[in-house]
All heavy atoms as a GROMACS GRO file, in nm:
protein
  456
    1MET      N    1  21.350   7.002  13.335
    1MET     CA    2  21.310   7.031  13.471
    1MET      C    3  21.160   7.012  13.481
    1MET      O    4  21.084   7.063  13.398
    1MET     CB    5  21.350   7.174  13.506
    1MET     CG    6  21.304   7.217  13.644
    1MET     SD    7  21.367   7.378  13.692
    1MET     CE    8  21.538   7.339  13.711
    2ASN      N    9  21.118   6.941  13.582
    2ASN     CA   10  20.972   6.919  13.595
    2ASN      C   11  20.904   7.035  13.666
    2ASN      O   12  20.971   7.127  13.716
    2ASN     CB   13  20.944   6.786  13.667
    2ASN     CG   14  20.988   6.783  13.811
    2ASN    OD1   15  20.979   6.882  13.882
    2ASN    ND2   16  21.037   6.670  13.857
    3ALA      N   17  20.774   7.038  13.664
    3ALA     CA   18  20.696   7.150  13.718
    3ALA      C   19  20.724   7.172  13.868
    3ALA      O   20  20.731   7.287  13.913
    3ALA     CB   21  20.549   7.128  13.695
    4ALA      N   22  20.740   7.065  13.942
    4ALA     CA   23  20.767   7.081  14.088
    4ALA      C   24  20.902   7.146  14.110
    4ALA      O   25  20.916   7.232  14.196
    4ALA     CB   26  20.762   6.942  14.155
    5ASP      N   27  21.001   7.108  14.031
    5ASP     CA   28  21.133   7.172  14.044
    5ASP      C   29  21.127   7.320  14.009
    5ASP      O   30  21.185   7.404  14.073
    5ASP     CB   31  21.236   7.103  13.955
    5ASP     CG   32  21.275   6.966  14.005
    5ASP    OD1   33  21.253   6.934  14.124
    5ASP    OD2   34  21.325   6.886  13.923
    6GLU      N   35  21.054   7.350  13.900
    6GLU     CA   36  21.041   7.490  13.859
    6GLU      C   37  20.967   7.572  13.964
    6GLU      O   38  21.004   7.689  13.991
    6GLU     CB   39  20.970   7.499  13.723
    6GLU     CG   40  20.964   7.638  13.665
    6GLU     CD   41  21.101   7.700  13.640
    6GLU    OE1   42  21.194   7.629  13.603
    6GLU    OE2   43  21.114   7.822  13.666
    7ALA      N   44  20.868   7.517  14.027
    7ALA     CA   45  20.792   7.589  14.128
    7ALA      C   46  20.874   7.622  14.250
    7ALA      O   47  20.848   7.716  14.322
    7ALA     CB   48  20.669   7.507  14.169
    8SER      N   49  20.979   7.541  14.275
    8SER     CA   50  21.063   7.564  14.395
    8SER      C   51  21.197   7.628  14.359
    8SER      O   52  21.280   7.651  14.445
    8SER     CB   53  21.087   7.433  14.470
    8SER     OG   54  21.161   7.343  14.388
    9ARG      N   55  21.218   7.660  14.233
    9ARG     CA   56  21.346   7.718  14.188
    9ARG      C   57  21.364   7.859  14.243
    9ARG      O   58  21.275   7.944  14.244
    9ARG     CB   59  21.350   7.723  14.036
    9ARG     CG   60  21.482   7.760  13.980
    9ARG     CD   61  21.486   7.738  13.835
    9ARG     NE   62  21.624   7.714  13.796
    9ARG     CZ   63  21.662   7.690  13.674
    9ARG    NH1   64  21.574   7.684  13.577
    9ARG    NH2   65  21.788   7.670  13.645
   10ARG      N   66  21.486   7.883  14.294
   10ARG     CA   67  21.522   8.014  14.346
   10ARG      C   68  21.581   8.101  14.235
   10ARG      O   69  21.641   8.049  14.141
   10ARG     CB   70  21.619   7.999  14.462
   10ARG     CG   71  21.558   7.921  14.576
   10ARG     CD   72  21.649   7.901  14.694
   10ARG     NE   73  21.788   7.875  14.658
   10ARG     CZ   74  21.894   7.915  14.729
   10ARG    NH1   75  21.877   7.980  14.842
   10ARG    NH2   76  22.015   7.889  14.690
   11TYR      N   77  21.563   8.232  14.248
   11TYR     CA   78  21.614   8.328  14.151
   11TYR      C   79  21.696   8.433  14.222
   11TYR      O   80  21.668   8.470  14.336
   11TYR     CB   81  21.498   8.397  14.080
   11TYR     CG   82  21.435   8.311  13.972
   11TYR    CD1   83  21.354   8.202  14.006
   11TYR    CD2   84  21.455   8.338  13.838
   11TYR    CE1   85  21.297   8.121  13.908
   11TYR    CE2   86  21.397   8.257  13.738
   11TYR     CZ   87  21.320   8.150  13.777
   11TYR     OH   88  21.263   8.071  13.680
   12ARG      N   89  21.801   8.484  14.152
   12ARG     CA   90  21.893   8.581  14.211
   12ARG      C   91  21.886   8.712  14.132
   12ARG      O   92  21.888   8.712  14.007
   12ARG     CB   93  22.034   8.528  14.209
   12ARG     CG   94  22.139   8.629  14.259
   12ARG     CD   95  22.279   8.578  14.260
   12ARG     NE   96  22.314   8.517  14.133
   12ARG     CZ   97  22.388   8.407  14.121
   12ARG    NH1   98  22.437   8.345  14.225
   12ARG    NH2   99  22.417   8.360  14.003
   13CYS      N  100  21.881   8.821  14.207
   13CYS     CA  101  21.886   8.954  14.143
   13CYS      C  102  22.027   8.977  14.089
   13CYS      O  103  22.125   8.958  14.161
   13CYS     CB  104  21.852   9.062  14.248
   13CYS     SG  105  21.862   9.229  14.184
   14THR      N  106  22.035   9.016  13.961
   14THR     CA  107  22.165   9.039  13.902
   14THR      C  108  22.229   9.171  13.945
   14THR      O  109  22.345   9.196  13.919
   14THR     CB  110  22.156   9.032  13.748
   14THR    OG1  111  22.064   9.130  13.702
   14THR    CG2  112  22.113   8.892  13.701
   15THR      N  113  22.149   9.255  14.011
   15THR     CA  114  22.199   9.383  14.055
   15THR      C  115  22.260   9.374  14.198
   15THR      O  116  22.374   9.415  14.219
   15THR     CB  117  22.086   9.488  14.055
   15THR    OG1  118  22.035   9.498  13.924
   15THR    CG2  119  22.137   9.623  14.100
   16CYS      N  120  22.184   9.318  14.293
   16CYS     CA  121  22.228   9.316  14.432
   16CYS      C  122  22.247   9.174  14.488
   16CYS      O  123  22.291   9.159  14.602
   16CYS     CB  124  22.134   9.392  14.522
   16CYS     SG  125  21.976   9.308  14.553
   17HIS      N  126  22.214   9.072  14.408
   17HIS     CA  127  22.230   8.932  14.446
   17HIS      C  128  22.132   8.882  14.553
   17HIS      O  129  22.153   8.778  14.613
   17HIS     CB  130  22.375   8.902  14.488
   17HIS     CG  131  22.473   8.941  14.384
   17HIS    ND1  132  22.484   8.870  14.265
   17HIS    CD2  133  22.559   9.043  14.374
   17HIS    CE1  134  22.577   8.928  14.190
   17HIS    NE2  135  22.621   9.035  14.252
   18HIS      N  136  22.023   8.956  14.574
   18HIS     CA  137  21.915   8.910  14.661
   18HIS      C  138  21.858   8.781  14.600
   18HIS      O  139  21.843   8.768  14.481
   18HIS     CB  140  21.803   9.015  14.670
   18HIS     CG  141  21.679   8.965  14.739
   18HIS    ND1  142  21.672   8.952  14.875
   18HIS    CD2  143  21.560   8.924  14.686
   18HIS    CE1  144  21.549   8.902  14.903
   18HIS    NE2  145  21.482   8.888  14.791
   19ILE      N  146  21.828   8.684  14.686
   19ILE     CA  147  21.771   8.557  14.641
   19ILE      C  148  21.620   8.557  14.668
   19ILE      O  149  21.579   8.576  14.781
   19ILE     CB  150  21.835   8.439  14.714
   19ILE    CG1  151  21.988   8.439  14.698
   19ILE    CG2  152  21.773   8.308  14.667
   19ILE    CD1  153  22.037   8.415  14.558
   20TYR      N  154  21.541   8.534  14.561
   20TYR     CA  155  21.399   8.512  14.582
   20TYR      C  156  21.379   8.362  14.600
   20TYR      O  157  21.413   8.283  14.512
   20TYR     CB  158  21.313   8.561  14.465
   20TYR     CG  159  21.167   8.522  14.485
   20TYR    CD1  160  21.089   8.595  14.573
   20TYR    CD2  161  21.112   8.410  14.426
   20TYR    CE1  162  20.957   8.558  14.600
   20TYR    CE2  163  20.981   8.373  14.451
   20TYR     CZ  164  20.904   8.446  14.538
   20TYR     OH  165  20.775   8.409  14.566
   21ASP      N  166  21.327   8.322  14.715
   21ASP     CA  167  21.302   8.183  14.748
   21ASP      C  168  21.152   8.162  14.759
   21ASP      O  169  21.088   8.219  14.844
   21ASP     CB  170  21.368   8.147  14.881
   21ASP     CG  171  21.361   7.999  14.914
   21ASP    OD1  172  21.280   7.927  14.853
   21ASP    OD2  173  21.436   7.958  15.003
   22PRO      N  174  21.094   8.080  14.668
   22PRO     CA  175  20.950   8.057  14.670
   22PRO      C  176  20.900   8.005  14.805
   22PRO      O  177  20.786   8.034  14.842
   22PRO     CB  178  20.925   7.954  14.561
   22PRO     CG  179  21.044   7.961  14.473
   22PRO     CD  180  21.158   8.006  14.559
   23ALA      N  181  20.982   7.933  14.878
   23ALA     CA  182  20.940   7.881  15.007
   23ALA      C  183  20.914   7.992  15.106
   23ALA      O  184  20.835   7.976  15.199
   23ALA     CB  185  21.048   7.786  15.062
   24GLU      N  186  20.979   8.109  15.086
   24GLU     CA  187  20.962   8.223  15.176
   24GLU      C  188  20.866   8.326  15.120
   24GLU      O  189  20.803   8.398  15.193
   24GLU     CB  190  21.098   8.288  15.202
   24GLU     CG  191  21.195   8.197  15.274
   24GLU     CD  192  21.332   8.261  15.289
   24GLU    OE1  193  21.346   8.382  15.260
   24GLU    OE2  194  21.422   8.189  15.330
   25GLY      N  195  20.857   8.335  14.986
   25GLY     CA  196  20.776   8.440  14.926
   25GLY      C  197  20.836   8.577  14.952
   25GLY      O  198  20.957   8.590  14.975
   26ASP      N  199  20.755   8.679  14.950
   26ASP     CA  200  20.796   8.818  14.982
   26ASP      C  201  20.684   8.879  15.063
   26ASP      O  202  20.603   8.957  15.010
   26ASP     CB  203  20.823   8.896  14.853
   26ASP     CG  204  20.873   9.037  14.879
   26ASP    OD1  205  20.898   9.072  14.997
   26ASP    OD2  206  20.890   9.111  14.780
   27PRO      N  207  20.676   8.843  15.194
   27PRO     CA  208  20.563   8.886  15.278
   27PRO      C  209  20.545   9.039  15.279
   27PRO      O  210  20.431   9.087  15.284
   27PRO     CB  211  20.598   8.834  15.415
   27PRO     CG  212  20.696   8.724  15.394
   27PRO     CD  213  20.769   8.759  15.267
   28ASP      N  214  20.654   9.116  15.272
   28ASP     CA  215  20.642   9.262  15.276
   28ASP      C  216  20.570   9.315  15.154
   28ASP      O  217  20.511   9.424  15.157
   28ASP     CB  218  20.779   9.327  15.288
   28ASP     CG  219  20.844   9.304  15.424
   28ASP    OD1  220  20.771   9.268  15.522
   28ASP    OD2  221  20.968   9.314  15.434
   29ALA      N  222  20.572   9.239  15.044
   29ALA     CA  223  20.503   9.281  14.921
   29ALA      C  224  20.371   9.208  14.903
   29ALA      O  225  20.309   9.215  14.799
   29ALA     CB  226  20.594   9.257  14.800
   30GLY      N  227  20.331   9.132  15.007
   30GLY     CA  228  20.205   9.057  14.998
   30GLY      C  229  20.214   8.929  14.919
   30GLY      O  230  20.112   8.874  14.879
   31ILE      N  231  20.336   8.877  14.897
   31ILE     CA  232  20.356   8.753  14.824
   31ILE      C  233  20.370   8.642  14.927
   31ILE      O  234  20.468   8.638  15.000
   31ILE     CB  235  20.482   8.760  14.735
   31ILE    CG1  236  20.481   8.884  14.644
   31ILE    CG2  237  20.501   8.633  14.658
   31ILE    CD1  238  20.372   8.888  14.544
   32PRO      N  239  20.274   8.550  14.934
   32PRO     CA  240  20.278   8.446  15.036
   32PRO      C  241  20.382   8.338  15.007
   32PRO      O  242  20.420   8.319  14.889
   32PRO     CB  243  20.138   8.387  15.033
   32PRO     CG  244  20.090   8.412  14.895
   32PRO     CD  245  20.154   8.542  14.850
   33PRO      N  246  20.432   8.270  15.110
   33PRO     CA  247  20.521   8.156  15.088
   33PRO      C  248  20.455   8.054  14.995
   33PRO      O  249  20.332   8.039  14.995
   33PRO     CB  250  20.536   8.096  15.229
   33PRO     CG  251  20.512   8.212  15.322
   33PRO     CD  252  20.406   8.294  15.251
   34GLY      N  253  20.537   7.990  14.914
   34GLY     CA  254  20.484   7.893  14.818
   34GLY      C  255  20.457   7.951  14.681
   34GLY      O  256  20.413   7.881  14.592
   35THR      N  257  20.483   8.079  14.663
   35THR     CA  258  20.461   8.144  14.533
   35THR      C  259  20.581   8.129  14.442
   35THR      O  260  20.688   8.182  14.474
   35THR     CB  261  20.429   8.294  14.551
   35THR    OG1  262  20.317   8.310  14.638
   35THR    CG2  263  20.400   8.362  14.417
   36PRO      N  264  20.568   8.053  14.331
   36PRO     CA  265  20.682   8.041  14.242
   36PRO      C  266  20.712   8.174  14.173
   36PRO      O  267  20.628   8.260  14.158
   36PRO     CB  268  20.634   7.937  14.138
   36PRO     CG  269  20.489   7.931  14.152
   36PRO     CD  270  20.452   7.983  14.287
   37PHE      N  271  20.838   8.187  14.132
   37PHE     CA  272  20.883   8.311  14.067
   37PHE      C  273  20.795   8.345  13.947
   37PHE      O  274  20.760   8.462  13.926
   37PHE     CB  275  21.029   8.299  14.025
   37PHE     CG  276  21.088   8.429  13.977
   37PHE    CD1  277  21.135   8.523  14.065
   37PHE    CD2  278  21.098   8.453  13.841
   37PHE    CE1  279  21.189   8.642  14.020
   37PHE    CE2  280  21.152   8.572  13.795
   37PHE     CZ  281  21.199   8.668  13.886
   38SER      N  282  20.758   8.244  13.870
   38SER     CA  283  20.677   8.269  13.750
   38SER      C  284  20.540   8.325  13.781
   38SER      O  285  20.475   8.388  13.696
   38SER     CB  286  20.661   8.138  13.671
   38SER     OG  287  20.594   8.041  13.750
   39ALA      N  288  20.494   8.307  13.905
   39ALA     CA  289  20.361   8.358  13.944
   39ALA      C  290  20.367   8.500  14.005
   39ALA      O  291  20.263   8.557  14.038
   39ALA     CB  292  20.295   8.263  14.044
   40LEU      N  293  20.486   8.555  14.020
   40LEU     CA  294  20.497   8.690  14.072
   40LEU      C  295  20.439   8.788  13.969
   40LEU      O  296  20.453   8.767  13.848
   40LEU     CB  297  20.645   8.727  14.096
   40LEU     CG  298  20.716   8.650  14.206
   40LEU    CD1  299  20.866   8.687  14.209
   40LEU    CD2  300  20.654   8.677  14.342
   41PRO      N  301  20.374   8.893  14.016
   41PRO     CA  302  20.320   8.992  13.920
   41PRO      C  303  20.432   9.055  13.839
   41PRO      O  304  20.547   9.068  13.886
   41PRO     CB  305  20.252   9.095  14.009
   41PRO     CG  306  20.276   9.057  14.150
   41PRO     CD  307  20.349   8.930  14.154
   42ASP      N  308  20.400   9.097  13.720
   42ASP     CA  309  20.502   9.158  13.630
   42ASP      C  310  20.562   9.285  13.690
   42ASP      O  311  20.675   9.324  13.658
   42ASP     CB  312  20.444   9.190  13.495
   42ASP     CG  313  20.418   9.064  13.415
   42ASP    OD1  314  20.479   8.957  13.446
   42ASP    OD2  315  20.332   9.068  13.323
   43ASP      N  316  20.489   9.354  13.780
   43ASP     CA  317  20.540   9.477  13.837
   43ASP      C  318  20.611   9.454  13.972
   43ASP      O  319  20.646   9.550  14.040
   43ASP     CB  320  20.430   9.583  13.853
   43ASP     CG  321  20.316   9.536  13.945
   43ASP    OD1  322  20.315   9.418  13.989
   43ASP    OD2  323  20.231   9.619  13.977
   44TRP      N  324  20.632   9.325  14.008
   44TRP     CA  325  20.706   9.295  14.131
   44TRP      C  326  20.850   9.343  14.112
   44TRP      O  327  20.904   9.345  14.004
   44TRP     CB  328  20.705   9.145  14.156
   44TRP     CG  329  20.780   9.103  14.278
   44TRP    CD1  330  20.735   9.103  14.408
   44TRP    CD2  331  20.913   9.052  14.285
   44TRP    NE1  332  20.832   9.058  14.495
   44TRP    CE2  333  20.943   9.025  14.420
   44TRP    CE3  334  21.010   9.029  14.189
   44TRP    CZ2  335  21.065   8.976  14.462
   44TRP    CZ3  336  21.133   8.979  14.232
   44TRP    CH2  337  21.160   8.953  14.366
   45PHE      N  338  20.913   9.384  14.222
   45PHE     CA  339  21.051   9.432  14.217
   45PHE      C  340  21.131   9.378  14.333
   45PHE      O  341  21.076   9.335  14.434
   45PHE     CB  342  21.058   9.586  14.211
   45PHE     CG  343  20.986   9.650  14.326
   45PHE    CD1  344  21.051   9.677  14.444
   45PHE    CD2  345  20.851   9.688  14.314
   45PHE    CE1  346  20.984   9.736  14.551
   45PHE    CE2  347  20.785   9.747  14.419
   45PHE     CZ  348  20.853   9.770  14.538
   46CYS      N  349  21.262   9.382  14.319
   46CYS     CA  350  21.352   9.331  14.424
   46CYS      C  351  21.330   9.411  14.552
   46CYS      O  352  21.335   9.535  14.551
   46CYS     CB  353  21.496   9.346  14.376
   46CYS     SG  354  21.618   9.293  14.501
   47PRO      N  355  21.309   9.341  14.664
   47PRO     CA  356  21.284   9.412  14.788
   47PRO      C  357  21.409   9.479  14.845
   47PRO      O  358  21.399   9.564  14.934
   47PRO     CB  359  21.235   9.303  14.883
   47PRO     CG  360  21.284   9.175  14.826
   47PRO     CD  361  21.292   9.197  14.678
   48GLN      N  362  21.526   9.445  14.793
   48GLN     CA  363  21.648   9.511  14.844
   48GLN      C  364  21.692   9.630  14.763
   48GLN      O  365  21.734   9.731  14.819
   48GLN     CB  366  21.762   9.408  14.854
   48GLN     CG  367  21.746   9.309  14.966
   48GLN     CD  368  21.868   9.222  14.983
   48GLN    OE1  369  21.958   9.218  14.901
   48GLN    NE2  370  21.870   9.147  15.092
   49CYS      N  371  21.686   9.620  14.629
   49CYS     CA  372  21.739   9.727  14.548
   49CYS      C  373  21.640   9.790  14.450
   49CYS      O  374  21.672   9.889  14.388
   49CYS     CB  375  21.863   9.679  14.473
   49CYS     SG  376  21.827   9.569  14.333
   50GLY      N  377  21.523   9.728  14.435
   50GLY     CA  378  21.422   9.785  14.348
   50GLY      C  379  21.433   9.743  14.203
   50GLY      O  380  21.360   9.792  14.117
   51ALA      N  381  21.526   9.650  14.170
   51ALA     CA  382  21.540   9.601  14.034
   51ALA      C  383  21.410   9.531  13.993
   51ALA      O  384  21.335   9.482  14.075
   51ALA     CB  385  21.656   9.503  14.024
   52THR      N  386  21.387   9.526  13.863
   52THR     CA  387  21.264   9.464  13.812
   52THR      C  388  21.273   9.310  13.809
   52THR      O  389  21.383   9.255  13.822
   52THR     CB  390  21.234   9.511  13.670
   52THR    OG1  391  21.336   9.462  13.580
   52THR    CG2  392  21.227   9.665  13.660
   53LYS      N  393  21.161   9.248  13.792
   53LYS     CA  394  21.156   9.101  13.785
   53LYS      C  395  21.246   9.050  13.670
   53LYS      O  396  21.309   8.947  13.683
   53LYS     CB  397  21.010   9.058  13.762
   53LYS     CG  398  20.987   8.910  13.760
   53LYS     CD  399  20.840   8.879  13.744
   53LYS     CE  400  20.816   8.732  13.724
   53LYS     NZ  401  20.676   8.702  13.700
   54ALA      N  402  21.258   9.128  13.563
   54ALA     CA  403  21.343   9.088  13.449
   54ALA      C  404  21.491   9.085  13.485
   54ALA      O  405  21.571   9.025  13.412
   54ALA     CB  406  21.317   9.182  13.333
   55ASP      N  407  21.527   9.149  13.595
   55ASP     CA  408  21.668   9.152  13.637
   55ASP      C  409  21.708   9.032  13.723
   55ASP      O  410  21.817   9.030  13.779
   55ASP     CB  411  21.697   9.282  13.715
   55ASP     CG  412  21.685   9.406  13.625
   55ASP    OD1  413  21.737   9.400  13.512
   55ASP    OD2  414  21.624   9.503  13.670
   56PHE      N  415  21.620   8.931  13.732
   56PHE     CA  416  21.649   8.813  13.809
   56PHE      C  417  21.688   8.699  13.717
   56PHE      O  418  21.637   8.690  13.605
   56PHE     CB  419  21.530   8.773  13.895
   56PHE     CG  420  21.517   8.847  14.022
   56PHE    CD1  421  21.486   8.982  14.023
   56PHE    CD2  422  21.542   8.788  14.147
   56PHE    CE1  423  21.474   9.054  14.140
   56PHE    CE2  424  21.533   8.857  14.265
   56PHE     CZ  425  21.500   8.992  14.262
   57GLU      N  426  21.777   8.611  13.765
   57GLU     CA  427  21.819   8.493  13.688
   57GLU      C  428  21.798   8.368  13.775
   57GLU      O  429  21.812   8.374  13.897
   57GLU     CB  430  21.963   8.504  13.646
   57GLU     CG  431  22.060   8.507  13.763
   57GLU     CD  432  22.205   8.531  13.721
   57GLU    OE1  433  22.231   8.554  13.602
   57GLU    OE2  434  22.292   8.524  13.811
   58PRO      N  435  21.761   8.258  13.710
   58PRO     CA  436  21.740   8.135  13.787
   58PRO      C  437  21.872   8.081  13.842
   58PRO      O  438  21.975   8.091  13.776
   58PRO     CB  439  21.679   8.039  13.685
   58PRO     CG  440  21.717   8.093  13.552
   58PRO     CD  441  21.736   8.238  13.567
   59LEU      N  442  21.868   8.027  13.960
   59LEU     CA  443  21.985   7.960  14.017
   59LEU      C  444  21.983   7.814  13.971
   59LEU      O  445  21.878   7.755  13.955
   59LEU     CB  446  21.983   7.968  14.168
   59LEU     CG  447  22.007   8.107  14.226
   59LEU    CD1  448  21.990   8.107  14.378
   59LEU    CD2  449  22.144   8.159  14.189
   60PRO      N  450  22.101   7.760  13.949
   60PRO     CA  451  22.109   7.617  13.906
   60PRO      C  452  22.056   7.523  14.012
   60PRO      O  453  22.045   7.553  14.125
   60PRO     CB  454  22.256   7.594  13.879
   60PRO     CG  455  22.329   7.713  13.924
   60PRO     CD  456  22.231   7.818  13.964
   0.00000   0.00000   0.00000
């Protein structure tokens, strides 16, 4: 996978199935659109259930 694909890759919470989409970011947490999952702070958490960043898996 090239860097552009990785930067736009979506991730799913394994707890509640919320999808983190880099194109949308997480405005409520101050994460602007265009922020890849890998650039999220380590203490970022799922906006729906509070699961940690480690509880997310990449979507194919």
